[in-house]
DRENVO-521309 format. One record per residue: x, y, z of N, C-alpha, C in turn; residue number from 1. Coordinates in steps of 0.2 Angstrom, whole numbers, plus 5000, padded with zeros to 4 digits. Example, Ala and Ser with C-alpha at 12.3 -4.5 7.8 and 13.67 -1.06 7.14 Angstrom:
<pts>
PT;5066;4972;5039;5062;4978;5039;5066;4984;5039;1
PT;5064;4989;5035;5068;4995;5036;5064;5000;5039;2
</pts>
This chain:
<pts>
PT;5368;5406;5387;5368;5410;5393;5370;5418;5393;1
PT;5367;5424;5395;5367;5429;5393;5376;5432;5391;2
PT;5379;5433;5394;5386;5432;5391;5388;5429;5387;3
PT;5385;5424;5381;5386;5421;5376;5383;5426;5369;4
PT;5378;5430;5370;5376;5433;5364;5382;5435;5364;5
PT;5379;5438;5354;5383;5441;5351;5381;5446;5349;6
PT;5385;5450;5347;5383;5459;5344;5377;5457;5336;7
PT;5369;5458;5336;5366;5456;5330;5362;5452;5331;8
PT;5362;5446;5336;5360;5440;5338;5352;5442;5337;9
PT;5347;5437;5335;5341;5439;5336;5340;5434;5343;10
PT;5338;5433;5346;5337;5430;5353;5328;5428;5357;11
PT;5327;5425;5358;5322;5422;5365;5326;5420;5370;12
PT;5323;5421;5376;5327;5420;5384;5325;5420;5388;13
PT;5323;5417;5393;5321;5417;5400;5327;5418;5403;14
PT;5326;5424;5407;5331;5428;5412;5327;5431;5416;15
PT;5330;5433;5425;5325;5437;5428;5328;5443;5426;16
PT;5323;5447;5428;5322;5457;5430;5323;5457;5436;17
PT;5330;5460;5435;5332;5462;5442;5332;5470;5444;18
PT;5332;5473;5439;5326;5481;5439;5326;5483;5434;19
PT;5322;5488;5434;5317;5490;5429;5316;5496;5429;20
PT;5315;5502;5423;5312;5509;5425;5307;5510;5418;21
PT;5301;5512;5420;5295;5512;5416;5298;5521;5415;22
PT;5296;5526;5408;5293;5531;5408;5292;5534;5401;23
PT;5294;5540;5397;5290;5540;5393;5296;5544;5388;24
PT;5296;5541;5382;5300;5542;5377;5299;5551;5376;25
PT;5306;5555;5371;5304;5560;5370;5296;5562;5365;26
PT;5293;5557;5362;5288;5557;5358;5281;5556;5362;27
PT;5281;5554;5368;5277;5554;5371;5275;5546;5374;28
PT;5277;5542;5369;5279;5532;5370;5282;5531;5377;29
PT;5278;5525;5378;5283;5521;5384;5288;5518;5384;30
PT;5293;5518;5388;5299;5514;5385;5300;5509;5393;31
PT;5304;5503;5393;5308;5500;5397;5313;5500;5397;32
PT;5315;5500;5401;5325;5498;5402;5326;5494;5410;33
PT;5331;5491;5411;5333;5487;5415;5339;5483;5417;34
PT;5338;5478;5419;5344;5474;5421;5342;5468;5421;35
PT;5342;5460;5416;5342;5454;5416;5346;5450;5418;36
PT;5347;5445;5422;5352;5440;5422;5350;5433;5424;37
PT;5357;5430;5422;5356;5423;5424;5361;5421;5429;38
PT;5363;5415;5429;5368;5412;5435;5373;5416;5430;39
PT;5376;5416;5426;5383;5417;5423;5383;5425;5422;40
PT;5378;5430;5423;5379;5435;5422;5375;5440;5421;41
PT;5374;5447;5420;5368;5451;5417;5370;5457;5412;42
PT;5363;5457;5408;5365;5462;5404;5359;5466;5402;43
PT;5361;5474;5400;5355;5480;5402;5352;5477;5396;44
PT;5345;5479;5396;5339;5479;5391;5336;5486;5389;45
PT;5333;5487;5386;5328;5495;5383;5323;5490;5380;46
PT;5316;5493;5378;5311;5491;5374;5306;5499;5373;47
PT;5304;5498;5369;5301;5505;5365;5294;5503;5364;48
PT;5291;5496;5366;5286;5491;5365;5280;5494;5370;49
PT;5276;5499;5367;5271;5500;5374;5271;5494;5376;50
PT;5270;5487;5373;5265;5481;5377;5268;5479;5381;51
PT;5276;5479;5380;5282;5476;5383;5283;5481;5391;52
PT;5282;5486;5388;5282;5492;5394;5278;5492;5400;53
PT;5270;5491;5396;5263;5488;5399;5266;5480;5405;54
PT;5269;5476;5402;5270;5471;5407;5274;5469;5410;55
PT;5279;5473;5410;5282;5475;5414;5282;5479;5421;56
PT;5279;5482;5418;5275;5491;5426;5271;5484;5430;57
PT;5268;5479;5427;5264;5474;5431;5271;5471;5435;58
PT;5275;5470;5434;5280;5463;5437;5285;5469;5439;59
PT;5282;5471;5447;5291;5475;5449;5298;5468;5450;60
PT;5304;5470;5449;5309;5466;5451;5310;5462;5458;61
PT;5310;5458;5459;5316;5450;5456;5308;5449;5451;62
PT;5309;5447;5444;5302;5442;5441;5305;5440;5435;63
PT;5305;5434;5436;5307;5427;5430;5303;5431;5422;64
PT;5304;5434;5418;5301;5435;5411;5304;5431;5404;65
PT;5300;5429;5399;5304;5429;5395;5304;5434;5389;66
PT;5310;5434;5384;5311;5439;5379;5312;5438;5375;67
PT;5310;5441;5369;5313;5442;5363;5313;5447;5360;68
PT;5321;5447;5357;5322;5454;5355;5330;5454;5351;69
PT;5334;5459;5351;5340;5458;5345;5347;5461;5350;70
PT;5352;5460;5351;5358;5460;5353;5362;5466;5351;71
PT;5362;5471;5354;5364;5480;5353;5370;5482;5354;72
PT;5373;5485;5355;5377;5491;5355;5372;5495;5360;73
PT;5374;5496;5369;5372;5499;5374;5378;5508;5371;74
PT;5374;5511;5369;5377;5518;5364;5377;5523;5372;75
PT;5372;5520;5379;5375;5525;5384;5379;5521;5388;76
PT;5381;5517;5387;5389;5513;5390;5396;5515;5389;77
PT;5400;5516;5392;5407;5520;5389;5411;5516;5389;78
PT;5409;5510;5389;5415;5505;5387;5411;5497;5383;79
PT;5407;5500;5378;5406;5497;5372;5400;5491;5374;80
PT;5398;5490;5377;5393;5483;5383;5388;5484;5379;81
PT;5384;5476;5378;5379;5475;5376;5373;5477;5378;82
PT;5368;5475;5376;5361;5476;5378;5357;5472;5372;83
PT;5350;5471;5378;5347;5466;5371;5343;5474;5371;84
PT;5339;5475;5365;5333;5478;5363;5327;5473;5362;85
PT;5324;5473;5367;5318;5468;5367;5311;5472;5363;86
PT;5310;5466;5360;5302;5467;5354;5296;5463;5361;87
PT;5296;5457;5360;5292;5454;5366;5296;5452;5373;88
PT;5289;5450;5377;5290;5447;5382;5284;5445;5385;89
PT;5284;5440;5389;5280;5437;5392;5285;5432;5400;90
PT;5278;5429;5402;5278;5424;5409;5283;5418;5406;91
PT;5286;5415;5409;5289;5410;5408;5283;5403;5406;92
PT;5283;5397;5402;5279;5394;5406;5281;5389;5412;93
PT;5275;5388;5413;5276;5385;5420;5278;5379;5421;94
PT;5281;5374;5413;5284;5368;5413;5291;5370;5412;95
PT;5294;5376;5412;5300;5378;5410;5306;5375;5416;96
PT;5311;5376;5414;5317;5374;5416;5321;5380;5418;97
PT;5321;5381;5426;5324;5388;5428;5328;5388;5432;98
PT;5333;5382;5432;5339;5382;5438;5345;5385;5433;99
PT;5344;5387;5427;5353;5392;5423;5350;5401;5428;100
PT;5346;5401;5430;5344;5409;5435;5347;5407;5442;101
PT;5349;5404;5446;5353;5405;5451;5359;5400;5451;102
PT;5364;5406;5451;5370;5405;5452;5375;5405;5456;103
PT;5379;5398;5458;5382;5395;5463;5389;5396;5463;104
PT;5391;5397;5471;5399;5398;5471;5401;5391;5466;105
PT;5409;5394;5463;5413;5390;5461;5417;5384;5466;106
PT;5417;5387;5472;5422;5384;5476;5418;5379;5480;107
PT;5423;5374;5483;5421;5368;5485;5416;5369;5492;108
PT;5410;5369;5492;5404;5370;5500;5409;5363;5504;109
PT;5409;5357;5499;5412;5354;5507;5416;5355;5510;110
PT;5423;5360;5507;5427;5362;5512;5425;5366;5515;111
PT;5420;5372;5514;5420;5376;5518;5415;5374;5525;112
PT;5413;5369;5523;5408;5366;5529;5412;5363;5534;113
PT;5417;5360;5531;5424;5358;5536;5426;5362;5540;114
PT;5429;5369;5536;5434;5373;5540;5429;5377;5545;115
PT;5423;5379;5541;5416;5384;5547;5417;5376;5555;116
PT;5419;5371;5553;5418;5367;5559;5424;5366;5564;117
PT;5431;5366;5558;5434;5367;5562;5439;5374;5565;118
PT;5434;5379;5562;5435;5386;5565;5432;5386;5571;119
PT;5426;5383;5572;5421;5384;5579;5426;5380;5583;120
PT;5428;5375;5585;5433;5369;5586;5438;5374;5590;121
PT;5439;5380;5588;5446;5383;5590;5444;5389;5595;122
PT;5438;5391;5596;5436;5395;5599;5436;5391;5608;123
PT;5440;5392;5612;5443;5391;5617;5438;5391;5624;124
PT;5435;5397;5623;5431;5399;5628;5424;5395;5629;125
PT;5422;5390;5632;5417;5387;5630;5411;5390;5629;126
PT;5410;5394;5632;5404;5396;5631;5401;5403;5624;127
PT;5405;5401;5623;5407;5406;5614;5408;5401;5611;128
PT;5411;5396;5612;5408;5391;5608;5402;5387;5605;129
PT;5399;5386;5613;5393;5384;5614;5386;5389;5610;130
PT;5388;5393;5610;5383;5399;5608;5386;5397;5599;131
PT;5389;5398;5596;5390;5396;5591;5388;5391;5588;132
PT;5390;5386;5593;5389;5381;5588;5380;5380;5588;133
PT;5378;5381;5592;5368;5382;5593;5367;5384;5588;134
PT;5372;5390;5586;5366;5392;5577;5367;5392;5575;135
PT;5374;5391;5573;5376;5383;5566;5373;5377;5568;136
PT;5369;5376;5567;5365;5370;5570;5358;5369;5566;137
PT;5354;5363;5564;5348;5366;5562;5345;5368;5557;138
PT;5339;5370;5557;5338;5375;5553;5339;5381;5550;139
PT;5342;5384;5554;5348;5389;5554;5356;5386;5550;140
PT;5358;5383;5552;5363;5380;5549;5361;5378;5541;141
PT;5355;5376;5540;5354;5372;5532;5353;5379;5529;142
PT;5351;5385;5532;5350;5393;5526;5356;5394;5526;143
PT;5360;5392;5533;5365;5396;5532;5371;5391;5527;144
PT;5372;5388;5524;5376;5385;5520;5374;5385;5511;145
PT;5367;5386;5512;5363;5389;5507;5364;5396;5504;146
PT;5363;5400;5508;5359;5408;5505;5367;5410;5505;147
PT;5363;5418;5499;5369;5420;5497;5371;5426;5502;148
PT;5379;5428;5502;5379;5434;5506;5378;5442;5503;149
PT;5373;5442;5495;5372;5449;5495;5365;5449;5491;150
PT;5363;5453;5488;5356;5452;5484;5360;5452;5478;151
PT;5365;5458;5476;5369;5459;5471;5375;5460;5470;152
PT;5379;5463;5475;5387;5465;5472;5393;5460;5479;153
PT;5392;5457;5482;5397;5454;5484;5395;5444;5485;154
PT;5397;5440;5483;5396;5433;5486;5387;5431;5486;155
PT;5386;5435;5481;5378;5433;5478;5376;5429;5474;156
PT;5376;5422;5475;5375;5416;5474;5375;5409;5480;157
PT;5373;5404;5476;5370;5401;5483;5376;5398;5486;158
PT;5380;5397;5492;5384;5396;5496;5387;5402;5498;159
PT;5386;5408;5495;5389;5415;5496;5390;5416;5504;160
PT;5386;5415;5508;5386;5415;5514;5391;5413;5517;161
PT;5390;5407;5517;5395;5403;5519;5405;5404;5519;162
PT;5403;5404;5511;5413;5406;5510;5414;5411;5511;163
PT;5409;5418;5510;5411;5424;5514;5412;5421;5520;164
PT;5409;5420;5525;5409;5419;5531;5416;5417;5534;165
PT;5417;5412;5531;5423;5406;5531;5429;5410;5532;166
PT;5430;5412;5525;5432;5417;5524;5437;5422;5527;167
PT;5432;5428;5529;5431;5433;5535;5435;5430;5539;168
PT;5433;5423;5542;5434;5423;5548;5443;5421;5549;169
PT;5445;5418;5543;5451;5417;5541;5456;5421;5542;170
PT;5455;5426;5536;5459;5433;5537;5458;5436;5544;171
PT;5453;5435;5550;5449;5438;5555;5457;5436;5559;172
PT;5457;5429;5557;5463;5426;5564;5468;5428;5562;173
PT;5470;5427;5554;5477;5429;5552;5478;5435;5556;174
PT;5473;5441;5553;5478;5448;5557;5476;5447;5564;175
PT;5474;5443;5570;5474;5445;5574;5479;5439;5578;176
PT;5482;5436;5574;5491;5433;5576;5494;5438;5574;177
PT;5495;5443;5572;5501;5450;5571;5499;5455;5577;178
PT;5493;5454;5577;5492;5461;5582;5491;5457;5590;179
PT;5494;5462;5596;5494;5458;5602;5487;5463;5605;180
PT;5487;5454;5613;5483;5459;5616;5473;5461;5610;181
PT;5472;5454;5608;5466;5454;5606;5464;5447;5609;182
PT;5457;5445;5609;5454;5441;5609;5450;5437;5604;183
PT;5454;5433;5602;5453;5427;5596;5447;5425;5597;184
PT;5445;5422;5601;5440;5420;5601;5432;5421;5601;185
PT;5436;5430;5604;5426;5436;5599;5428;5436;5593;186
PT;5436;5437;5590;5437;5438;5585;5433;5431;5580;187
PT;5437;5426;5580;5432;5421;5576;5425;5420;5577;188
PT;5422;5420;5582;5412;5420;5583;5413;5426;5579;189
PT;5416;5432;5580;5411;5440;5577;5412;5438;5571;190
PT;5418;5436;5566;5419;5434;5562;5414;5430;5558;191
PT;5412;5425;5561;5407;5419;5557;5402;5420;5559;192
PT;5399;5424;5563;5394;5428;5564;5391;5435;5560;193
PT;5395;5438;5558;5393;5444;5557;5389;5445;5553;194
PT;5387;5444;5548;5383;5443;5541;5376;5437;5543;195
PT;5377;5434;5551;5370;5429;5551;5364;5432;5550;196
PT;5363;5438;5551;5354;5442;5552;5353;5440;5543;197
PT;5358;5438;5536;5355;5439;5530;5351;5432;5530;198
PT;5353;5427;5535;5349;5423;5533;5342;5422;5535;199
PT;5341;5429;5536;5332;5432;5535;5331;5437;5534;200
PT;5336;5438;5532;5337;5448;5527;5336;5443;5521;201
PT;5339;5441;5516;5340;5440;5511;5335;5431;5511;202
PT;5332;5431;5505;5330;5423;5503;5334;5417;5498;203
PT;5335;5414;5498;5339;5412;5494;5336;5408;5488;204
PT;5329;5411;5484;5325;5408;5481;5328;5412;5474;205
PT;5325;5410;5469;5328;5414;5463;5327;5421;5464;206
PT;5331;5427;5462;5333;5433;5462;5335;5435;5469;207
PT;5336;5430;5474;5337;5431;5481;5335;5438;5483;208
PT;5328;5439;5484;5323;5444;5484;5324;5447;5492;209
PT;5323;5451;5495;5321;5455;5502;5318;5451;5505;210
PT;5317;5448;5509;5311;5445;5514;5309;5453;5517;211
PT;5304;5452;5521;5300;5457;5525;5302;5460;5528;212
PT;5305;5453;5535;5309;5456;5540;5316;5459;5537;213
PT;5319;5456;5531;5325;5461;5529;5323;5468;5527;214
PT;5317;5472;5524;5318;5477;5521;5317;5481;5528;215
PT;5312;5478;5532;5311;5483;5540;5315;5482;5545;216
PT;5320;5478;5546;5324;5478;5551;5331;5477;5548;217
PT;5334;5476;5543;5339;5476;5539;5345;5468;5544;218
PT;5349;5467;5541;5354;5459;5544;5357;5462;5550;219
PT;5358;5467;5549;5362;5470;5558;5359;5467;5562;220
PT;5353;5470;5563;5347;5470;5569;5344;5462;5569;221
PT;5346;5460;5565;5342;5453;5565;5348;5448;5567;222
PT;5354;5449;5565;5358;5448;5569;5358;5448;5575;223
PT;5358;5452;5578;5362;5453;5584;5354;5451;5588;224
PT;5347;5448;5584;5341;5449;5589;5342;5439;5588;225
PT;5346;5439;5584;5346;5429;5584;5352;5427;5590;226
PT;5357;5430;5589;5364;5430;5593;5361;5431;5599;227
PT;5356;5435;5603;5353;5438;5608;5349;5432;5611;228
PT;5345;5430;5606;5341;5426;5609;5344;5419;5611;229
PT;5348;5415;5606;5353;5410;5606;5357;5410;5613;230
PT;5361;5414;5614;5365;5417;5618;5359;5416;5626;231
PT;5353;5415;5626;5348;5413;5630;5349;5406;5635;232
PT;5352;5403;5630;5352;5396;5631;5361;5394;5634;233
PT;5365;5399;5634;5370;5396;5638;5372;5402;5643;234
PT;5370;5395;5647;5371;5402;5655;5373;5404;5658;235
PT;5383;5403;5657;5386;5406;5658;5392;5410;5656;236
PT;5386;5410;5648;5391;5416;5645;5390;5425;5648;237
PT;5397;5424;5650;5398;5433;5652;5394;5438;5649;238
PT;5393;5444;5654;5387;5449;5648;5394;5454;5644;239
PT;5400;5454;5648;5407;5456;5645;5406;5452;5638;240
PT;5407;5449;5636;5409;5443;5631;5404;5444;5627;241
PT;5396;5443;5628;5391;5445;5624;5390;5452;5622;242
PT;5392;5456;5626;5391;5463;5622;5395;5466;5617;243
PT;5403;5461;5619;5409;5464;5614;5406;5459;5609;244
PT;5404;5453;5605;5403;5449;5602;5398;5454;5597;245
PT;5393;5456;5601;5386;5460;5599;5390;5466;5596;246
PT;5394;5468;5597;5398;5476;5594;5401;5474;5588;247
PT;5403;5469;5587;5405;5467;5583;5402;5468;5577;248
PT;5395;5462;5577;5389;5463;5573;5387;5473;5572;249
PT;5387;5473;5578;5383;5481;5576;5389;5485;5574;250
PT;5395;5483;5573;5400;5487;5570;5401;5486;5563;251
PT;5402;5481;5562;5404;5477;5555;5407;5481;5548;252
PT;5401;5484;5549;5402;5490;5543;5408;5496;5544;253
PT;5409;5496;5551;5415;5500;5550;5412;5506;5554;254
PT;5407;5512;5551;5406;5517;5552;5397;5517;5553;255
PT;5397;5521;5557;5388;5526;5554;5386;5526;5549;256
PT;5390;5531;5544;5388;5532;5538;5389;5525;5532;257
PT;5392;5521;5534;5392;5513;5531;5386;5511;5531;258
PT;5384;5512;5536;5375;5509;5539;5376;5505;5545;259
PT;5382;5505;5550;5381;5502;5553;5380;5507;5560;260
PT;5373;5505;5566;5372;5509;5569;5378;5511;5574;261
PT;5381;5507;5577;5389;5509;5579;5395;5510;5577;262
PT;5399;5516;5577;5407;5514;5574;5411;5508;5580;263
PT;5414;5506;5576;5418;5501;5578;5423;5504;5584;264
PT;5422;5502;5591;5426;5503;5595;5431;5499;5600;265
PT;5432;5492;5597;5437;5488;5599;5444;5487;5597;266
PT;5448;5482;5596;5452;5480;5592;5450;5473;5586;267
PT;5446;5470;5591;5439;5464;5588;5438;5467;5583;268
PT;5432;5471;5585;5428;5476;5580;5432;5478;5572;269
PT;5439;5481;5573;5442;5485;5568;5446;5479;5565;270
PT;5446;5474;5567;5451;5467;5564;5445;5466;5560;271
PT;5439;5463;5564;5434;5459;5558;5431;5464;5552;272
PT;5430;5471;5554;5429;5474;5547;5432;5475;5543;273
PT;5439;5476;5543;5441;5476;5536;5442;5469;5535;274
PT;5441;5463;5538;5442;5458;5536;5437;5455;5533;275
PT;5432;5459;5534;5424;5459;5529;5426;5462;5522;276
PT;5429;5469;5523;5427;5474;5518;5433;5472;5513;277
PT;5439;5468;5514;5442;5467;5513;5441;5460;5506;278
PT;5437;5456;5510;5435;5450;5505;5430;5451;5504;279
PT;5425;5455;5503;5420;5458;5499;5423;5460;5493;280
PT;5428;5467;5493;5432;5468;5488;5436;5464;5484;281
PT;5439;5459;5488;5443;5453;5481;5439;5450;5480;282
PT;5433;5446;5482;5427;5444;5478;5425;5449;5471;283
PT;5426;5453;5470;5425;5457;5463;5429;5456;5459;284
PT;5434;5456;5461;5438;5450;5456;5439;5444;5453;285
PT;5437;5441;5459;5434;5432;5457;5430;5433;5454;286
PT;5425;5437;5453;5420;5436;5450;5420;5440;5442;287
PT;5425;5443;5442;5427;5446;5436;5432;5442;5430;288
PT;5432;5444;5423;5436;5438;5417;5442;5441;5420;289
PT;5446;5437;5416;5453;5437;5420;5456;5442;5411;290
PT;5460;5445;5414;5465;5448;5409;5462;5454;5407;291
PT;5460;5458;5410;5455;5463;5405;5456;5468;5411;292
PT;5453;5473;5409;5449;5481;5414;5443;5478;5417;293
PT;5438;5479;5420;5432;5477;5421;5428;5483;5426;294
PT;5422;5484;5424;5418;5492;5429;5417;5485;5436;295
PT;5417;5490;5442;5416;5487;5447;5409;5490;5451;296
PT;5404;5489;5448;5399;5492;5452;5401;5495;5460;297
PT;5402;5488;5461;5400;5489;5469;5407;5494;5472;298
PT;5414;5494;5470;5417;5500;5470;5420;5504;5466;299
PT;5414;5508;5460;5411;5513;5456;5420;5515;5452;300
PT;5422;5508;5451;5429;5511;5446;5429;5504;5440;301
PT;5434;5505;5438;5440;5499;5434;5444;5494;5438;302
PT;5442;5489;5438;5449;5486;5440;5451;5483;5437;303
PT;5458;5480;5438;5462;5476;5431;5464;5468;5435;304
PT;5459;5464;5431;5462;5457;5433;5466;5452;5430;305
PT;5470;5453;5433;5478;5449;5431;5475;5441;5431;306
PT;5478;5440;5425;5478;5434;5421;5479;5428;5425;307
</pts>
C-alpha cells in the first residue's frame, strides 16, 4: 500500500491519479505533480520526465495509472511527508487486479443496515415513514448502501453514505430528545435523506468520480428532486410536512456561504445541520492514525488523534 512505502525505496505501483498539474519548470522543461491514492491513503508525486508529463496530460483525474520511481521527502511539505518522484508511468494492464483502489468502511455494514430500518420504523407519521421506505428500496437502496458520502473529504469509501446518514440520524435524534417542541419524525427522515442526492452525484466506481448530473446540479438539488418525485406516491403527505422535510435537505449545509440554497430556518433543520457537521468532523479523527498530530485538509488544521 502507498502508506507502507519507505524513504529511498524504489517502487512500481498501480494507483489512482486523484489530482494533477502539468506545468513548466524554471528551465522550460515540463513537469507534473499531484496526488495518487489507494484504499489505504494517498501520497503526493512529482515528475520532471517530459514523457510522464505528456502521458498524464492526456488522462485527467481520476485515472488509474502504473508508476515507477523513488520515494523521497517532499521538500515543500512542512511536516516531513513523503512523495514519489516518478520516472515512468503507463496505463495498467487489462488483467491487473485493481481491488486495492476501492476503500471500504471498517464499520459493520450489516449492523448499519439494521439501524437504518430501526430508525425508519421509529417514524410515527405514517406518510413520512412511507416516503422514506419508498426511497430506501429497490435500486435506490442498493446504490445507497454502497455509495461513498464524498469524493474526498469525509466518509469517502464504499458504505460511507449509509454510515454517515445513519450516524447523523442517531446524533440528530439524541439532540432532539434534549430540545423541546421539535418534530422528531421530520428530524429522523431529514437526517436519513439529507445526502440522498449523492447516489446520483457521486459514482461508486474507482475514484468516486462525479457524474454529469452531479456536476451540473449537485447533491442538494438532486436529493430534493428525488424526494419531490417519490412524494407523489404518498397521497396523504401534507404540503407542510413535505416542505419542512425539503427545507432540511436544502439547508443542511447551514448557510448560503457553505453551499446551501437557503439557510437553516427551523429547529429541525438546525439540528440536522449540526449533526451532519459534527459527524463529518469526527470522521477526520477516525480516518487518521492514532497517537499523533495529523493535518486535516477538510478542517485546514492539525488535529490530535488520541490513542
